[in-house]
C-alpha positions as CSV (number, residue, x, y, z in Angstrom):
1,M,-17.5,5.3,-3.3
2,L,-20.0,2.9,-1.7
3,R,-17.2,1.3,0.2
4,F,-16.1,4.7,1.6
5,F,-19.6,5.6,2.7
6,L,-20.2,2.1,4.2
7,A,-17.1,2.6,6.3
8,T,-18.5,5.8,7.8
9,I,-21.8,4.4,9.1
10,E,-22.1,2.7,12.4
11,D,-24.7,0.0,11.4
12,P,-23.9,-1.7,8.1
13,T,-27.6,-2.7,7.7
14,E,-28.4,0.9,7.2
15,W,-26.4,1.1,3.9
16,T,-29.4,2.4,2.0
17,C,-28.9,5.8,3.6
18,C,-25.6,6.1,1.8
19,L,-27.3,5.9,-1.6
20,L,-28.6,9.4,-1.5
21,K,-25.2,10.8,-0.6
22,I,-23.6,8.9,-3.4
23,Q,-26.2,10.1,-5.9
24,L,-25.7,13.7,-4.7
25,V,-21.9,13.4,-5.2
26,L,-22.2,11.8,-8.6
27,N,-24.8,14.3,-9.8
28,N,-22.7,17.2,-8.8
29,S,-19.5,16.0,-10.6
30,R,-18.7,17.4,-14.0
31,A,-18.9,15.2,-17.1
32,S,-15.9,15.6,-19.4
33,S,-18.0,15.2,-22.5
34,T,-20.6,17.9,-21.7
35,D,-18.6,20.0,-19.2
36,C,-21.8,20.2,-17.2
37,T,-23.0,18.4,-14.1
38,P,-26.0,16.0,-14.4
39,N,-28.0,18.4,-12.1
40,K,-27.2,21.3,-14.5
41,I,-28.5,19.3,-17.4
42,A,-31.6,18.0,-15.7
43,Y,-32.6,20.9,-13.5
44,G,-30.8,23.9,-15.1
45,F,-28.6,24.6,-12.0
46,T,-26.0,22.9,-9.8
47,P,-26.8,23.0,-6.1
48,N,-24.1,24.9,-4.3
49,F,-23.5,23.2,-0.9
50,A,-20.8,21.2,0.7
51,V,-21.1,17.5,1.6
52,D,-19.7,16.5,5.0
53,Y,-17.5,13.5,4.4
54,T,-16.3,13.4,8.0
55,T,-19.3,11.8,9.5
56,D,-17.1,9.4,11.5
57,P,-14.7,11.2,13.8
58,D,-12.7,8.0,14.4
59,I,-11.4,7.9,10.8
60,D,-7.6,8.4,10.8
61,F,-7.2,10.3,7.6
62,P,-3.4,10.0,7.2
63,L,-3.7,6.2,7.7
64,A,-6.7,6.1,5.3
65,R,-4.6,7.9,2.7
66,I,-1.7,5.4,3.1
67,D,-4.2,2.5,2.8
68,A,-5.6,4.0,-0.4
69,A,-2.1,4.5,-1.8
70,N,-1.2,1.0,-1.0
71,A,-4.4,-0.3,-2.7
72,L,-3.6,1.7,-5.8
73,N,-0.1,0.4,-5.9
74,F,-1.3,-3.2,-5.4
75,A,-3.8,-2.8,-8.3
76,A,-1.0,-1.4,-10.5
77,M,1.2,-4.4,-9.7
78,N,-1.6,-6.8,-10.5
79,M,-2.3,-5.1,-13.9
80,K,1.4,-5.2,-14.7
81,F,1.6,-8.9,-13.8
82,Y,-1.4,-9.8,-16.0
83,Y,-0.1,-7.7,-18.9
84,D,3.4,-9.2,-18.7
85,R,2.0,-12.7,-18.8
86,R,0.7,-12.2,-22.3
87,Y,3.2,-9.7,-23.6
88,T,6.2,-11.0,-25.5
89,P,9.1,-8.6,-25.9
90,M,10.4,-8.2,-29.4
91,F,14.1,-7.6,-29.9
92,L,15.1,-6.4,-33.4
93,A,18.6,-6.6,-34.7
94,P,20.0,-3.6,-36.4
95,S,20.2,-4.0,-40.2
96,N,23.6,-3.5,-42.0
């Protein structure tokens, strides 16, 4: 999430301004264990407003979606590679 918000700001040295947006997004997401948002638990209500993710008009969203899909596929291939290095397949012969 921090990487996304850092990509949307013009000056990378101003990264601290992204922290409030990230906190807002995280505190308004539902937890699966409590089925409530952290804001609901702490303050008794969930603020009802939209966050504008399109702060940079130069982002090519179809290309960004393809890049994200490629990154997920690459991560899946890496996980499979490291799993397969330690996994030994077991072949069992049928008993008579």
